[in-house]
N, C-alpha and C positions, 0 to 999 in steps of 0.2 A: 634727544637731546635738546636739552633744559629749557623749559616754558620761557620764553621775554614775560621782564615786568614793566607797565607798560607807566610809567610816572604819574601820566591823570588820569584813571577814571573819574570821568561825568554822569553823573546822575541828574534827567531831564522827570522836576513833581510837572504828575501832564493828570494823575485823573482823576481831578470831581469833579462836581455841579456848582453853581452862584442861581438863586433863586433871580435875586438881582437879572439875570439876562434870561429870564421867561420860559418862552419856551423855544427856546435857541438851542438851553440845556434840561430839551421834553429826553433827550433820545442818546443825547453824544454826553461828552466831554467839555469842558472847555474852551480845553486846548487846540479840541477837532472841532471847533467852529467853525467855519465860513467865514474868509479874512481873500480883503484886495479888490475879489473881481477872477482868485481861479488859484488862492492858495489855502491855508489854514493855520492858523494863529500857534500850531504847533512848530511849523515853516520854518519862526527867525527862531526859538533855538536851536533844530537842527540844525539852518545854516549858518549861522556863524558858530557851532562846534565846527560841524565842517572845513570854516573859510582861519578856522583858530587850530586849524589841521591838533584836532581829538577823534580820536576815531574809536571807541571804546565811553558805550556811552547804552546806562541802565534808563531804561523807561518804564514807570512804578503808575499805573493806570488802577483804576479802584473799576468808576461808573461808567456801566455801558461803555465796556472797553471794545467794542468790535468795530466804530466807528474806527478809531485809534488805531487800530492791528491792520484795517485791512492796507488803512493812507501808510502810516509809515511802512508795513513791508517788513522786506528785508535789511531795507537802512542802502540799496540799492541810488535810488536818490539824491541819500547825498553819501554816495564813495563810502563807505562805511558797510563792505565786505572786505575781510581776507581772513588768512589767520591768523592774524594776532591783530583782528577788527571787528568788531559788530555794533548792529546794535540790537539790542533786548528790552523786549516788551515784558515789567515783571506786571503779571497780577497776581492781587494777596489772593489767600486757598485758604482753604479750611479740609480739618484732617487730625490725620495723624501727628502726635503730638501737640507745645504749643502754637496754636496761628488765631486767625482772627479778621476780618476786613479789617482795612487799614480805616484808625481812629482821629488817622494827622497825619500830616505832612513829617515828623519826627517818628512817628512807629513804622507806616510805608519803609521810610531807610532805614528805622530799625529792622524790622523783619525779614529784609534784604541784608542784612549783615552776612552773610552763607556767602553771595555771591562776589560780595563788595572784595571781601577780602578774602579769597581763590586767587584774584586777581592782583593779590596784597602793591593795593597802586601810595604811592606818597603823597600827593597828593589825591584829594575827593572833591573834584569842586558840584556843588546842588546847584541848578536853575527852575527857576521857571516855569514850565512851558507853554504861557499863557498872557505874554508879556510883550507887545509888540515898540522892536529895538535891533539898533543894530550894534556889533561887540562882540572886540578881538579877544578875547579871555585870555591872551600870553600874554592879557596889561596888569591885567589881575590878583595872573598865577605871580607872575613875575616880583607884582611885587608884598606879595603873600608872601614868595622866597627871599627874600630883599629884607622885611622884615623882622625874620623868625616867626612870625606871625603863631598862634594857636587857631587862631578861626580871625577870617579879610573876611566885609560886607562888602560889595557895591551900594556907595551911594549916589540920590541924584536928588537937587534943592528942588520942592514943592513952595508952592506963594503961604504964608503959614492959615491962611485961615481951609486950610485941606489936612495939615498934620496931620488932622487928631483919623485920618482916612488911613497911616501907613503904622509902618514901625520907624519912630526917627530915636537918629543919633546925631551926640555931639558930636562931633568932628577938631580935635586939636590940632593946629600950622605944625607940627609939625615939619609936613612934607610941601607943606607951600595945598595950592593947586597940585595935586597927585593923593593928598588922604597925610590920613594921618590916626594915633592912637583914640580911635572911642572914650569919651570920656562918660558919657552916661547912651543910655537908653529905655527907650518909652515905649509900648505898646500902641497904637491907636491912644492919645495921651487927649480931651478932651484940652488942654490950651496948651502947647508947649509953644518954649525960645527958642528952640533952631527947629532948622528944616531942612532936613539930612536924610529923604524917604528910601531902607533901603530898599532893594530891587528884588529884592530874593534868589541874589546871584550870593554867593559863599564859597571862600575855600576852608579847608579844616584842613591841621592834620586826624592823618588817621588814629588816629592811637586816641586822640583830644575830643574826636568824634563819639568814638568808640564809647570814654567815658560820659561822654556826656548822653550820648544815648539810655544809657543800662541803668546809670539813672534817675533819667525822666521816667526812663518803663517802671521805676522800683517806686518812686515816690510823689513824680507829681495824679493830679489828674484830667491835666491836657495835654494833645503832644504833637504840640505846632513849633514851628522854625524862631519867631517871631514870638511867640506869647512867653515859650515855654524853654528853648532851646541856646540863642543870643542871652534874656536873663541871668539862665545859669552859668554859663559862663561868666560876664559881668562880674558876680557875686562870686564868683572862685577868682574873680584877681586876673583868668585868661590872660591872651594875649590880642583884644581882639582888635583888630585896623580896620579904620575906612576905608573905603579907593574908590572917591570920586569920579564923578562917571556926565559928561556934563552934553552927550548927543544926547536925540530925540528919541523921546518914552511913551510909549501910548499902553493906559492902563486900560485895560477893555472889561473892568470888571460888572459894571453895568451895563444896563442898553445904554441911556447916551455916551457914556465912555466911549463901550463901542462904535456909534455909532460917528462920535464924533471925532476918533481918530479914522476911520474908513475916508470923513469927508476932507480931514489934513493931507489925503491921495490928493488931492484933485488943485485944479490952480496949473496957473503958469512956472510958481512956483513953489511946487508944498509942502507944508513942515515938513514930511513926509514923504522925503526921497530914496521912493524906492527903487527906479530903475540902476540908484545906484549900488545897493546894499546889495546884488548876487545872489534875487532872495530863488529859491530852492525850494520845489513841492513832488511828489508824484501826479507825475501827469499821466502816470496809465491809471489813477482812480477817477471816477466815474470815466472815462474814458476823455478829458479834455485833452486830450493829441490827435483825438480821434474825427474831429467837430470839423464841419469845414471854415472856413474864411467867416470876417459876420463881412453878412451880408442891409445897405445901407436902402430904403428905396428909393424913390425922385420925389418922395414929400417928405424925406425924411431930414432931423434936422436931429444935431448928436453936438448938446455943450456946455463946456466944460464940462465931461464925464468921463467913461472906461465900458467901453465896448469887448468884451473877448468873443473867443473861437464862436461860434456857431450863434452868434443873436443874431436877429432879422428885426429893424428898430425899419416900419413905414412911420410909429406918431413920431412928440418930441419929446428927447433927451436934455433932464437939465441937470446936473448938480449932484447925477446916479452912478451911482456902478449897479451894470450888470453881470451876473457871472455868465460862459457856458450856457450855450440854446436859451437862454431867452427871448418870449415875442414880440414883440413891443406890434402889435397892429393900428392900422390906417385909421386918424385920428385919437389915438391915447393920448399921454402928456404923462408925463413920468418926469417929477424933482423932488430933488433932494431925497431919495427912495435907494433901497440898497438891495436887490432881486437876489439871489439865490441861481441855483443852475435849478433853469430847467421850468422857469413858468413863464406862463402863460401870461399879456394883457393885452384884454379885448380890445373893442373898436368902441375911440370917447370914449377909452373909459376917463380919469382922471384921478392918478394915486401924487399925497403928500406926506411924505417923510412919512415911507412905510420902511420897514422889511423882511420883508418876503420870504420864510425860508423856504425847498425845495416841492420845487411839482406843486406850482398854485397857481392855478389858472382861476383869473376873475372875466367872466361875462362881458357880456360888450354895456358900457353906459353906466357901470360902478364909480362906486366915487367910493375911495380910499383917501379918513386924517383928515383936517384943518384945510379950509381954505387957500392957495395960496398965499404967503404975507399974512394969514391973524396971528401965526403964535402956534400952541398946542405940541400935546406929547406926543411922542411914538406912538404907530399902531403896527402890531408885530404879527404876523400870520404865522402861524403853525405850517408846517409841511403838509402835507398829498393832503390841501381841504379844494374847493373847486364851489367860487363866489359866485351864483345864481348871477343875471344879468338883470341890472338897475337898482342892484341894492345896495344900499347907501350907507356904510362902514364912517366913527368918526375919531377925533384926535382921541391920543392915549386908547385907544380901542389891545385884548390880545385873546384873538382867538384862535383855538388849542390846539393842535393837530388832528385827522382825521374825524372832521367835525362831519359824518355827514346830511342829508338833504336837512335833514325835523329840523338841524338848530342854523338852518334858512328862511325858513316861511319867513319871516317877518314883513324882513324887508329891508328895515331900520335898523341897528346898533347906535349903540348913544354912547357920545362919550367918553370917554373915562372903563365902561362898558367889559368886562371880560366872559366871553361866552367858554364850559368845556363841554 
């Protein structure tokens, strides 16, 4: 029986880490960072693919892939199991012939051309696994095919003051609000007169992509889609189009962005309407489905917050997100904070603007972060740390994972200090 040829093969760029996320990516790629009280950042890309009917997916992972592999499993949580569908995690390899660690997003795709070409796709969709948004990819694919484009990139409008942080495109008015031909493209320009930022969502004609990747590998010194592949396509006068996206887009590259995107989940009318997006995650990962319901004590106050299964709250939680298994004991106050799985906040603790990774225990009377209302940066607590009773940790501090008791004996960590 002949092999069925999929029309679209999706490639998820999921393997890197960024220093700007500090210790949250010490032991996981940025796409596997927990988000929203129960999920991982990569769940947005995978759920979008599911809802777009795209069922053949390659996930390219390099940095500390275990947590990502463990989370994705065989793809059952996103219905990607079947004879002609599936999700495949493809780490780099070293061994016989030409092989090396991925040197960038473009190199990661090039090293897996054997997998891509085996499936003979008619269109290749390449997406980032570390952005928070909801998109039906069929719309950009349809636009790409209608325009007979060599490459189509999804773009979202950003403030002019932020343009220097993104790949920025100038799109003509050929199709009005839907999109148009890309006239200019600049990767992280110091100044720009246009403001359509690339979302790292690309559609390619396969033969065009193959040629661009091979030329990049042969002639360039860096191997990134935004920095190298798109400018190369523009220079070669390929038919490059921009598809305008007008929904919510959370860029979680820095701690401030991760924190703000998380805070956008809160409020009566949240900017990030997660309940409308149908987000899926692996409920077996960390045993999420097995936690008992939330328990709130008689003195508990939970204000404008998300608290999930397995949480036990006896104190006050305000403008915060609690992942499964978090305990907030009597007299404790947690404000403007994000607490990952199985944190324990002891009696009479005070937390303000804190991100705590998994398995952090804070003893009685601990103070972390700036005093409420006084501003200050985000304090990040790496995983598997035990903060002793009465300790004071200032605003904007960073504690690396697995610090032993000898790092905690002084009792006070000053604002902005990094403890390794």
